[in-house]
N, C-alpha and C positions, 0 to 999 in steps of 0.2 A: 603840045600835043592839041588835036584837033578832037573835039566831043558832040560834032552836031547829031550824029545819030544816036549815042548814049541820049543827051538830052532830050529828042523828038520820043524816045520809046519811055524814058523814065516821066516825061510830062504825060503821055497816055496811062502809063500805070497809075497815076496818082488818081485820075477819074474813075480808076476801078479798084484801086487799094489802100486802106487806111496809110496815108504818106506814102504809097506808091511801092509799099513793099510788104513782105510775109515774114518780117522779124527786123525790131527796131534798129541794130546796129547797122543794118544796109543801106538807111537813110542818109549817113554820113553826121547826123545829126552832133557827135562832138565833135566835129572839126569844120560843120559848113559846109555850104556849096553841095552839089549833085554826084551819085558815085557814077562812076562807069558803069555800064551794063556789059556784062559778060556774054562774052559770046562762045569760048570755048577754051579747054585745057587741055596741054601736052606735058610730061614730066613737069619740070620747076616752071613752068611759064602758063600765062594767062594771056588771051586776047579779048578784046572789046571787041562793041559793035561798029566802032570804026575801026577795028583793024591794029590798033597799036597794042604793042605787048607789052608785058610786066614780068617782071622775077616776082613770083610770088610765095611771099611769106606769110600768106595766111592761111592755107591749105585748107580752106572749108574750115577753119576756126578749129583746125586740128590733127583732122581724121587722114588726111593725105600723107602720111608718113614715107610712103613711098611714090610719092608725085603724083599726076594726075594721068590716067589712061596707061596702068600697069598693066601690060602685056596677060600677067596671071590673072588677075583680076577681071580684067575684058575676057578672057578666054571662058572662066568659070561662069560668068554673066550670061555669056551667050548659049552656052552648054545649059546653063537653068532656064533660061527663059523658052526654052523650047519643050521643056518638062512641064513648064504651067506655072504662073506668076503665084497664085495664091491657093490654097487649098482650105484653110482654117480648120486643119488636121494634122496629126503627128506626121513627119518627114523625118527619114535619117539623117536628113544636112543639122537637123536641129542635136542633136546626139552628139554630129562631128563637131561643130563649133562649140558646144558644151565643154567637150572634152578637153578642145583647144586651151580653152579658157581654163578648166581645173587644173590643169598640168601645167600652165603658165602663173599663175596665182597660189601658193599654198595654202592662204586662208579659207580658199573658196574651197568647198568639199562639196555643194551643191548649187545650182546656179539655173536662173529662170529669167529666160529673156523676153522683152519687150521691144517697143519700138521707139522708144526716145530716152536721153538722158533724164529728161525731165518727169517722165515715167517711172525710171529705175528708182530715183529719189524717193518720188512720191510713193512707191511704195515699198522701200524700205524702211521709210517713217514709219507707216501703218504697220510692217511688221515688227518695227519694236514694239511698239505700243501694245501690240496684240500679243507679243511674247511677254512682255512685263506686266500686261495688266496696267500700266502708268500713261499718264497723259503727256509728261512735259519734253521737250524736244530743245536741248542746246544747238545754238548755230553760234557763227561768228563773223562779226562787223566785216563786209570786203568779200565774205566767200558766198559764189553764187551754185545755187543747186536747180537750176530751173525755175519755171514758173508756175512753181506750188505756191498756195494760198500761204498756207503756213508759214513757208519762208521767205514771203517778199514782203519782210519786217525789217524796221530800222530799232535800234537799240533802245533803251528808257534809261532815265538818268547816273543807272547805275548797274553795277551785275545782279544785284536783287529784285530788280526791276524788269517786269514781263515787256515784251516786246508792243509794238503800236505796228498799225498797217501802213505800208510803204509804197501803195497804191489803190486808188479807187478801184473799188470792186473786191478790195479784201476786207473782210468784216473784223472786227474787234473781238468776236466769240473766236474769229478764226487762228488771230491770232495770240491769242492769250496763253495758250500754252506753249509759247518759245520764248526763251530767253536769247539774249544776242551779246554775245562777249567779245571782249579784242582779242584777238587773233597774236600770237604769241606772247600771251600772258598767261603763264601758271598760276599765278596767285587769283587772279581774278576767276579763274575755273575751279580751284579749291574752293572758294568763298561760295560761290554758285550753287556747288555742293553741299555745303554747310548747310545751307539754308533752304535748300531745295532736292536734296539727296532724294530722298523717300518717292517722290512724284516723277523723278527725271528717267524717262524711256530710254532715252540714247541720246548721243552727241554727235552730231556729222560736222565733218570737216572736209577741207580742200588739203592734202598733204603734201602740195606745191599750190599755193594760191594762182590761178592765172587769170581772174577777172576783176582784182584791183592792180594787173599787173604782177609778172611772177614774183612771189614772195614765201621767201623758204622758210621753215617752222626750224625754230632753235630745240638743242638735243631735252633740253629741261622743259619744253613744253612736250613734246612727243611723248617722254616719260610720263608727264601729267597726265596725258589725253589716254594713254593705256591703264592708267593704275587706278584713279579716280572713279570712272567707269564699273570697271572691277569692284574694287572695293564698295560702292554703293549700288551693286547690281542692275547696274543699267549697261546698255549695247554702246559700242564704239562702232560708227558707220563712216568707209573712209570714201570720198567720193573720187574715184579715181575718172571718171567721165574724160575728163582730159588728159589726164596723164598716165591712164592703164597702156600699157604697150609702149608708151613716148619716152619715156625717161630711163626705163629700162623695162627687160623682158619680163620680170613680175610687176612693174609698176613701180609708182615711188614709195611703197611699201614694202618693197624689195631693196631700192635704193637707199632708205633711210630706216631699214630696220623696226618695222613697226607692223605688225599683226592684229586688224580689226575682227570684230564680229563679223561685221557685213560690210560687201565692197559693191559701189555702184559703179558700171563701166558705162561708156558710150562711143561718142567717134571712130578710131581705130577697130574696134571691135566688129564697124559694120563696113569697112573697107571703103568709106563714102557713102554707103546708101544709108536711112534710117532705121538704126537699132539701137538698143541698148539692153544692159543687164543688171543683174544682181542678185550676189550670191554670199556665202559664208559657211558658218557653221550649218554640219547638217541637222544636229538636232534645233537649230532656230529656221531654218530653212522647211523644215518637215512641219513646222506652223502654216504655212500658205496651203490653201485652197486648191488641188483637192486630198492632201496629205492632211492638213488640218483646216483650220477655221478662218483665217484671216484670207480676205477672200481679195483677188486681183485675177484681172483675163483681159486678153485681148484680139481679135479675132485675126488682125495681122500679125500678132507674135511671131517670129518666128520664122516668117516669111522666106520663101525659096530664094526671092533674088539676094536679099538682105545676108539670109546664111550662106549662101553660096559665097558673095565679094567677102564677107567675116570671113569664112574657113581659107580662102588665097591668101588675104592678107596676114591672118597669121600664122599658116604654114612657111609664107617667105621671109617672116621674121624670126621665124625658129630656126627654118634650114638655111638663110643666108642672111644673117642677124646683120644689121648696118648700125648696129649702136656704136661700136670703134670709130666708125666713118662719122659717124653723125656727131660724134663729141669733137672730133678734129676739126670738120667743117665749124660747128659752132662757135669754139673756142679762137679759133681763126676770124670769125665775125667779130667776136667780142672784142680781141686785143685790137683789130683793127677800127672799129667804133671807139673804143675808150680814148684810142691815139688820136682819132680827130677832134672828139669832142674837146681833149686837153688843149690839142694844139690850137681849137676855135678859142679855147676858154670861155666854153661853156659851162654853168653848172649841171652837173650830172650825176646820176646814179646808175649802174648798171646790174640789173640781178640776171644772172642762167643756171639754169640746170639742165645739164643734156642737152637737147635741141631745141628748148624753148627758153626765151629770152626778152627781155624788156629794157627800153633805153628809158629812164626815169628821167624828167627834167626838175632835178632837187638837188639843193644842197645837203641833205640829211637822210641817211641810209632807211629804206622803205620797208619797214618792217610789220606795220598793221596799219589798217583803214585809215586810224587820224594822222599817220605820216604821208601816205600815200594821198590822200585828199587835198595836201598842201602842195602838190607838184603843180608847174606852172602850165597848164592845158592850153592856154592860147599860146605858148612856145610850139607845146606840140605840135599844134594844129599847122603852126607854120611849115614846122619840120616836114609833119604828112604829105602835105601838100607839095611841097619843094621835090619830097621824095618819089611822090606819083609822077611828077611833071618828067621825071629822069626816069621812067618807066620801074619802078620800084613797087610794089603793090605792099603796105605795112596794114596791121590791123587800125581802124580807123576811130583808132579811141586811145590815150594813154594808158587805162587799165585793162588793156588787152596784150595777152601774151603775142609774140610774134615766134613763129616753128620754121626750123629748117629739117628739109626733108630729104631723101635718100636721092632724089634726082639731080640736088643741086651741085654745081661745080664749084670748084677753087675759082673758078673764073669768074661765076655767078657771086660768090663771096664777095671777090675784088672789085667788081663791078658795082656792088653795093656799096662797100667801104668808101670807093670814090665818089659816088654818088652824095652819100654821108657828108664826106668832108666838103664837098661845095655847098650843101645845103647850110649847113652847120656854121660854115664860114660867113653867110650870108644873111643869117636870122636876124641880126641886128640892125643889117644895112639899110 
């Protein structure tokens, strides 16, 4: 494929923006080289500035579950834009989106709309602290909850050690109240509560991890996540920014049978526009201003365009649920990819839940950050570029999930499997 125009645009972008991008992953730092500059999308496909077409498995990092330019979403946006793009005042559309969320997720009794997943997790953590009167937050290595200062931290030397900053600009003081534990390790969580339980306000976790590749929790870990915070008076915060409405109508918590105190949402809730939400038990949510004293605000929160796109998306998912078809397509993808990797004698693991999946270049099962970090990222980069050259647009990191959309066809899946077979056989050539 030729990328002359993409190169020209990206070169110009680097003179205008840090690294030429507005979010780091777009710079292809994990795989090297330059990204194609995307010009448009339709259904399951993207076209770059040079006219190259790709089968898209990034889907704007998850929200495009119905594909690009779905007619219901386009129509809702066209109607909304003529009424006005922002008022900074209550609208009925906010009620409509809130009702759709509450109806779909049983653990959510009240909800607050915000502008991003990061805002949702930041606000949920503040609420947990305000509700409990405690400072400590537990998170898990390899779980990503947005660029919140107190969560951009890495683990200390043991479960009993508080976190240290993981990015310049994050202060030691900010990270002092965060404990980073090993995912899928109930004993580690139990130790943390045994030693710090009286000061832990909440535990935040991804019910299915998507940011160290797809990692599914064990039943034992899920049971500990629910029982230990309750026993010690802390809140359980389920970060479904990626999994909400993706792996089941009620999110991963429905599929995995766990009921959190608070849930954070994003991605699909906005139908491709910037929006997030956090919600949960009414008695907890009523601590948010103006009902309570925990401050959180946003001029553009629940803006008319985001709520229109979100409502349209959730109504399609409710009225014409694609989940059975998504499961079949993703299972077809998984089986074909596994067969291709075995045939090529490539050491691999494949993790999938619903329409989320990751091919790990690893000889051991991936269940936490320790095992994920031992994947062969160099081999993944060669695989990524081989697929891109064949018109397959995958996440540009070993540690990101790919997504199948309702717009994909069996022919798209089969073409992708055939491309993977060629690339996997050529990896060591």
